[in-house]
C-alpha positions as CSV (number, residue, x, y, z in Angstrom):
1,X,0.1,-0.1,-0.2
2,X,1.2,3.5,-0.6
3,X,1.5,6.0,2.4
4,X,-1.3,8.3,0.7
5,X,-3.9,5.4,1.4
6,X,-5.9,6.2,4.8
7,X,-5.3,4.3,7.6
8,X,-7.8,2.2,8.9
9,X,-7.9,1.8,12.7
10,X,-8.5,-1.6,13.6
11,X,-11.2,-2.5,15.6
12,X,-10.8,-4.0,19.1
13,X,-11.3,-7.6,19.2
14,X,-14.1,-8.9,21.4
15,X,-13.6,-11.5,23.8
16,X,-16.3,-14.7,23.3
17,X,-17.9,-15.5,26.6
18,X,-18.5,-18.7,28.1
19,X,-22.3,-20.3,28.6
20,X,-21.7,-20.3,32.4
21,X,-21.0,-16.6,32.4
22,X,-24.0,-16.2,30.0
23,X,-26.2,-17.9,32.4
24,X,-25.1,-16.0,35.4
25,X,-25.5,-13.0,33.9
26,X,-28.7,-13.0,32.7
27,X,-29.8,-14.7,36.3
28,X,-28.2,-11.8,37.5
29,X,-30.5,-9.7,35.4
30,X,-33.6,-11.4,36.2
31,X,-33.2,-11.7,40.0
32,X,-34.5,-8.3,40.6
33,X,-37.8,-8.9,38.4
34,X,-38.5,-11.9,40.4
35,X,-37.8,-10.9,43.7
36,X,-40.2,-7.8,43.3
37,X,-42.8,-10.5,42.2
38,X,-42.0,-12.7,45.3
39,X,-42.3,-9.6,47.8
40,X,-46.4,-9.2,47.8
41,X,-47.0,-13.4,48.5
42,X,-44.3,-13.1,51.3
43,X,-46.0,-10.3,53.0
44,X,-49.4,-12.0,52.6
45,X,-48.0,-15.4,54.1
46,X,-46.4,-13.0,57.0
47,X,-49.6,-11.7,57.6
48,X,-52.0,-14.5,57.3
49,X,-50.5,-17.2,59.5
50,X,-50.6,-15.0,62.8
51,X,-54.1,-14.4,61.9
52,X,-54.9,-18.1,61.2
53,X,-53.3,-18.9,64.7
54,X,-55.2,-16.3,66.6
55,X,-58.5,-17.7,64.8
56,X,-57.5,-21.0,65.8
57,X,-56.7,-20.1,69.3
58,X,-59.8,-18.1,69.8
59,X,-61.9,-20.8,68.4
60,X,-60.6,-23.4,71.1
61,X,-60.9,-20.7,73.5
62,X,-64.5,-20.1,72.9
63,X,-65.3,-23.9,72.4
64,X,-63.4,-24.8,75.2
65,X,-65.5,-27.1,78.2
66,X,-68.4,-26.4,75.5
67,X,-68.1,-30.3,74.5
68,X,-68.1,-33.1,76.6
69,X,-67.4,-36.4,74.9
70,X,-66.8,-40.2,76.4
71,X,-66.4,-43.5,74.7
72,X,-67.7,-45.1,78.1
73,X,-70.9,-45.5,76.3
74,X,-72.9,-48.2,75.1
75,X,-76.2,-49.0,73.2
76,X,-79.3,-50.0,75.3
77,X,-82.3,-52.1,75.1
78,X,-84.8,-52.8,77.4
79,X,-85.0,-56.7,77.4
80,X,-87.9,-59.0,78.9
81,X,-87.3,-61.9,80.2
82,X,-90.4,-64.3,79.1
83,X,-91.6,-67.1,81.8
84,X,-94.5,-69.5,81.7
85,X,-97.2,-68.9,84.1
86,X,-98.2,-72.3,84.2
87,X,-96.1,-75.4,84.1
88,X,-96.4,-78.2,81.3
89,X,-94.6,-79.9,78.4
90,X,-93.9,-77.6,75.5
91,X,-95.8,-79.0,72.6
92,X,-95.2,-76.1,69.7
93,X,-92.6,-73.7,69.2
94,X,-94.0,-71.0,66.8
95,X,-90.5,-68.2,66.8
96,X,-87.0,-68.7,65.8
97,X,-83.8,-67.1,66.9
98,X,-83.8,-63.3,65.9
99,X,-87.2,-63.3,64.8
100,X,-89.5,-60.0,65.0
101,X,-92.3,-60.2,67.0
102,X,-95.5,-57.8,67.6
103,X,-97.2,-57.6,70.9
104,X,-99.5,-60.5,71.1
105,X,-98.0,-63.0,68.9
106,X,-97.9,-66.6,70.1
107,X,-94.3,-67.8,71.0
108,X,-94.8,-71.2,72.1
109,X,-97.9,-73.4,73.4
110,X,-97.8,-76.1,76.5
111,X,-99.9,-78.9,76.6
112,X,-103.4,-77.8,77.2
113,X,-105.0,-81.3,78.0
114,X,-104.3,-81.1,82.0
115,X,-106.1,-77.7,82.3
116,X,-108.9,-78.8,80.1
117,X,-109.6,-81.5,82.7
118,X,-109.2,-78.8,85.5
119,X,-111.9,-76.8,83.9
120,X,-114.2,-79.4,83.3
121,X,-114.1,-80.3,86.8
122,X,-114.7,-76.5,88.0
123,X,-118.0,-76.8,85.7
124,X,-119.1,-79.8,87.5
125,X,-118.2,-78.2,91.1
126,X,-120.6,-75.5,89.8
127,X,-123.4,-77.8,89.1
128,X,-122.6,-79.7,92.3
129,X,-122.9,-76.4,94.3
130,X,-126.3,-75.4,92.7
131,X,-127.4,-78.7,93.9
132,X,-126.2,-78.1,97.4
133,X,-127.9,-74.8,97.3
134,X,-131.3,-76.0,95.9
135,X,-131.3,-78.5,98.6
136,X,-130.9,-75.8,101.5
137,X,-133.5,-74.0,99.8
138,X,-135.8,-76.9,99.7
139,X,-135.1,-77.8,103.6
140,X,-135.5,-74.2,104.4
141,X,-139.0,-74.3,102.9
142,X,-140.0,-77.3,104.6
143,X,-139.0,-75.9,107.9
144,X,-142.1,-73.5,107.5
145,X,-144.4,-76.4,107.0
146,X,-142.9,-78.1,109.8
147,X,-143.2,-74.8,112.0
148,X,-147.2,-74.4,110.8
149,X,-147.4,-77.9,111.9
150,X,-146.0,-77.8,115.3
151,X,-148.0,-74.7,116.1
152,X,-151.5,-76.6,115.0
153,X,-150.7,-79.5,117.0
154,X,-149.4,-77.2,120.2
155,X,-153.0,-75.3,119.7
156,X,-154.5,-78.6,119.7
157,X,-152.8,-80.1,122.5
158,X,-153.5,-76.9,124.7
159,X,-157.0,-77.1,124.2
160,X,-157.1,-80.6,125.2
161,X,-155.3,-80.1,128.3
162,X,-157.8,-77.1,129.3
163,X,-161.0,-79.7,128.7
164,X,-159.0,-82.5,131.0
165,X,-158.2,-80.0,133.9
166,X,-161.3,-79.1,134.1
167,X,-162.8,-82.2,134.1
168,X,-159.7,-83.5,136.8
169,X,-160.8,-80.8,138.9
170,X,-164.7,-82.1,138.6
171,X,-163.2,-85.8,139.6
172,X,-164.4,-87.6,135.9
173,X,-161.1,-88.7,134.8
174,X,-158.4,-90.3,136.3
175,X,-154.8,-88.7,137.3
176,X,-153.2,-91.2,134.8
177,X,-154.9,-89.4,132.1
178,X,-154.3,-86.0,133.1
179,X,-150.5,-86.7,133.3
180,X,-150.6,-88.1,130.1
181,X,-152.1,-85.1,128.2
182,X,-150.0,-82.9,130.1
183,X,-147.1,-84.7,128.7
184,X,-148.4,-84.4,125.1
185,X,-148.4,-80.5,125.5
186,X,-144.9,-80.3,126.5
187,X,-143.6,-82.6,123.5
188,X,-145.9,-80.0,121.2
189,X,-144.1,-77.3,122.6
190,X,-140.9,-78.9,122.2
191,X,-141.8,-80.1,118.5
192,X,-142.7,-76.2,117.9
193,X,-139.4,-75.0,119.2
194,X,-137.2,-77.6,117.4
195,X,-138.8,-76.7,113.9
196,X,-137.8,-73.0,114.7
197,X,-134.2,-74.2,115.3
198,X,-134.3,-76.1,112.1
199,X,-135.8,-73.1,110.1
200,X,-133.3,-70.6,111.5
201,X,-130.6,-72.9,110.8
202,X,-131.3,-73.5,107.3
203,X,-131.9,-69.8,106.4
204,X,-128.0,-69.0,108.1
205,X,-126.9,-71.5,105.1
206,X,-128.5,-69.6,102.5
207,X,-127.7,-65.7,101.7
208,X,-130.0,-63.4,100.2
209,X,-130.3,-63.1,96.4
210,X,-131.2,-66.0,94.8
211,X,-129.3,-69.6,94.3
212,X,-126.7,-67.8,91.9
213,X,-125.8,-65.6,94.8
214,X,-124.7,-68.0,97.4
215,X,-120.9,-68.5,98.3
216,X,-120.5,-72.3,97.3
217,X,-121.8,-71.3,93.9
218,X,-119.6,-68.3,93.8
219,X,-116.5,-70.4,94.9
220,X,-117.2,-72.8,92.2
221,X,-117.2,-70.1,89.9
222,X,-114.0,-68.8,90.9
223,X,-112.4,-71.8,90.6
224,X,-113.8,-72.2,86.9
225,X,-112.3,-68.8,86.3
226,X,-108.8,-69.6,87.4
227,X,-108.9,-72.6,85.4
228,X,-110.1,-70.6,82.2
229,X,-107.4,-68.6,83.0
230,X,-104.6,-71.3,83.5
231,X,-105.7,-73.3,80.4
232,X,-105.6,-69.6,78.4
233,X,-101.7,-69.2,79.6
234,X,-101.0,-72.3,78.0
235,X,-100.3,-70.0,74.6
236,X,-97.5,-67.7,75.6
237,X,-97.5,-64.6,74.0
238,X,-95.2,-61.7,73.1
239,X,-95.8,-58.8,76.0
240,X,-94.2,-56.3,73.5
241,X,-92.9,-55.5,70.0
242,X,-89.3,-56.8,69.7
243,X,-86.8,-59.4,68.6
244,X,-86.6,-62.9,70.1
245,X,-83.4,-64.1,71.4
246,X,-82.2,-66.9,73.4
247,X,-84.2,-69.5,72.1
248,X,-81.9,-72.4,72.3
249,X,-83.8,-73.0,75.6
250,X,-86.9,-73.2,74.0
251,X,-87.6,-76.9,72.8
252,X,-90.5,-79.2,71.7
253,X,-90.6,-81.8,74.5
254,X,-88.9,-79.7,77.1
255,X,-90.8,-79.1,80.4
256,X,-91.9,-75.2,81.2
257,X,-91.5,-74.7,84.9
258,X,-93.8,-71.9,86.2
259,X,-91.7,-68.3,87.0
260,X,-88.5,-69.7,85.2
261,X,-87.6,-67.6,82.0
262,X,-87.1,-69.6,78.6
263,X,-86.6,-66.8,75.8
264,X,-85.5,-63.3,75.7
265,X,-87.4,-60.4,74.1
266,X,-85.7,-57.5,73.3
267,X,-87.8,-54.6,73.0
268,X,-87.2,-52.2,69.7
269,X,-89.1,-49.2,70.7
270,X,-86.9,-48.4,73.8
271,X,-83.1,-47.9,72.1
272,X,-80.9,-45.6,73.8
273,X,-77.5,-45.1,74.8
274,X,-76.2,-45.0,78.2
275,X,-73.1,-43.0,78.6
276,X,-71.2,-43.3,81.8
277,X,-69.5,-39.6,82.0
278,X,-66.9,-38.6,84.7
279,X,-68.1,-36.7,87.3
280,X,-66.6,-33.5,86.6
281,X,-68.1,-33.5,83.2
282,X,-71.4,-33.1,84.6
283,X,-70.8,-29.4,85.7
284,X,-72.5,-27.8,82.7
285,X,-74.6,-31.1,81.6
286,X,-78.3,-30.6,81.8
287,X,-81.5,-32.5,80.3
288,X,-82.3,-31.6,76.8
289,X,-79.1,-30.8,75.7
290,X,-78.2,-31.6,72.0
291,X,-75.9,-34.9,71.7
292,X,-74.1,-36.2,68.7
293,X,-73.5,-40.2,68.9
294,X,-71.3,-42.3,66.9
295,X,-71.5,-45.8,67.1
296,X,-68.1,-47.8,66.5
297,X,-69.8,-50.6,64.4
298,X,-71.0,-47.7,61.9
299,X,-68.0,-45.2,61.1
300,X,-68.8,-42.2,59.6
301,X,-72.5,-42.3,61.0
302,X,-73.4,-39.5,62.9
303,X,-76.7,-40.0,64.9
304,X,-78.3,-37.0,66.4
305,X,-79.7,-37.7,70.6
306,X,-80.2,-35.4,73.4
307,X,-79.5,-36.0,77.2
308,X,-82.6,-37.9,78.3
309,X,-81.9,-38.1,82.0
310,X,-78.9,-38.1,84.4
311,X,-78.4,-40.8,86.9
312,X,-79.4,-40.4,90.3
313,X,-76.3,-41.9,91.3
314,X,-72.6,-43.2,90.6
315,X,-72.3,-46.8,88.9
316,X,-70.6,-47.8,92.3
317,X,-73.5,-47.0,94.5
318,X,-76.0,-49.4,92.7
319,X,-73.3,-51.8,92.4
320,X,-73.6,-55.3,94.1
321,X,-70.7,-54.6,96.7
322,X,-70.9,-50.8,97.0
323,X,-67.5,-49.0,97.9
324,X,-66.9,-48.6,101.5
325,X,-65.3,-45.4,102.0
326,X,-64.9,-45.3,105.9
327,X,-62.0,-47.8,105.7
328,X,-58.7,-46.8,107.1
329,X,-56.7,-47.0,103.3
330,X,-58.9,-45.0,101.3
331,X,-57.9,-43.7,97.8
332,X,-60.1,-41.4,95.9
333,X,-61.6,-42.4,92.8
334,X,-63.2,-40.5,89.9
335,X,-66.7,-42.0,89.8
336,X,-68.8,-41.9,86.9
337,X,-72.4,-41.2,86.5
338,X,-75.0,-43.0,84.0
339,X,-76.3,-40.5,81.6
340,X,-79.3,-41.3,79.3
341,X,-79.1,-40.5,75.7
342,X,-82.2,-40.7,73.7
343,X,-82.3,-41.3,69.9
344,X,-83.6,-38.4,67.6
345,X,-85.6,-39.7,64.9
346,X,-84.6,-42.9,62.6
347,X,-80.6,-43.3,63.0
348,X,-80.9,-45.2,59.7
349,X,-78.9,-48.2,60.9
350,X,-79.9,-51.0,63.3
351,X,-79.3,-50.1,67.1
352,X,-78.2,-53.5,68.4
353,X,-78.1,-53.9,72.2
354,X,-74.5,-53.7,73.5
355,X,-72.5,-51.7,70.7
356,X,-69.8,-49.3,71.8
357,X,-70.3,-45.5,71.1
358,X,-69.0,-42.5,71.3
359,X,-71.3,-39.6,72.7
360,X,-70.2,-35.7,72.7
361,X,-73.0,-33.6,74.5
362,X,-73.2,-29.7,73.7
363,X,-73.4,-28.1,76.9
364,X,-74.0,-24.4,75.4
365,X,-77.6,-24.8,75.7
366,X,-79.3,-25.3,79.0
367,X,-83.1,-25.7,78.6
368,X,-83.6,-27.4,82.1
369,X,-81.7,-24.5,84.0
370,X,-83.8,-21.9,82.0
371,X,-87.0,-23.8,83.2
372,X,-85.7,-24.0,86.7
373,X,-85.1,-20.3,86.8
374,X,-88.8,-19.5,85.5
């Protein structure tokens, strides 16, 4: 090149950057933007967490002591031990285990033949008593005729004695004839007295009101009524609606003994839950407060109920051997009181006697306390 040519200045060479440096440089440029985006959420979290904790703490403070719970609770149903009122051989069984029955349904029958014979005998006793009463009435009527005859005979003997007495004073008859007539007069008087006594005896054996109102007849009729009752009792019927249980003791050919239970009837209309609460849980509990029932056999099922009654004493007071706290070695034990929880409406699931349950009572409402203050 000639010296007249203009000089071209060489551009400085730019050194190429490595990928790591380029990435770090772009991250540094993007960091301020991301930091600005994160700041609102961080502020929200910093403010919301304390508020949530305060809300939870306030709720726990407001509801503390409001709900009292216990898992010492069991489903209860009234049970009736059915026992025959007459003895005999079981001839027919009409029910099976866990069968639903209604009040008045026949459960089993006892051999009625001995009681039919007793009824026939009672009917015969009524007829015999009526015959005896008729005989007494006839005897009483006969004594009236005897009295009339004795009175007529006494009158005749008195007149005859007066006539012979006059003749005796005149000396026209013998002393023997006079004494004979005196004897006849005395016999007539005794005969009248005996007739009157027999009439009183016959009438005392009878009572006014006719033959059907006599003691002997009434006693025979009572015996017949008892025989009829015993015959009716050979059919043992259900005393209430419910479920039949423990029928293994009820077999055809077995001997049923009066007063000995042979089957159990679980009443379906009296289902409730008995919760045994600690005595310290009863401070704010009143009859009528709502309760929630959870049955262990039915997870997830919540049943509504209410406090029906609170026990009159602790469980230990009604035990076979109550605690003797006057002994020297005394240890204080927290007592439990049975609280009956009534079921509201249809629970939707079978409530079997003895099922375990968990009860929660809401003690905020105190209906019994309000009624007491009025």
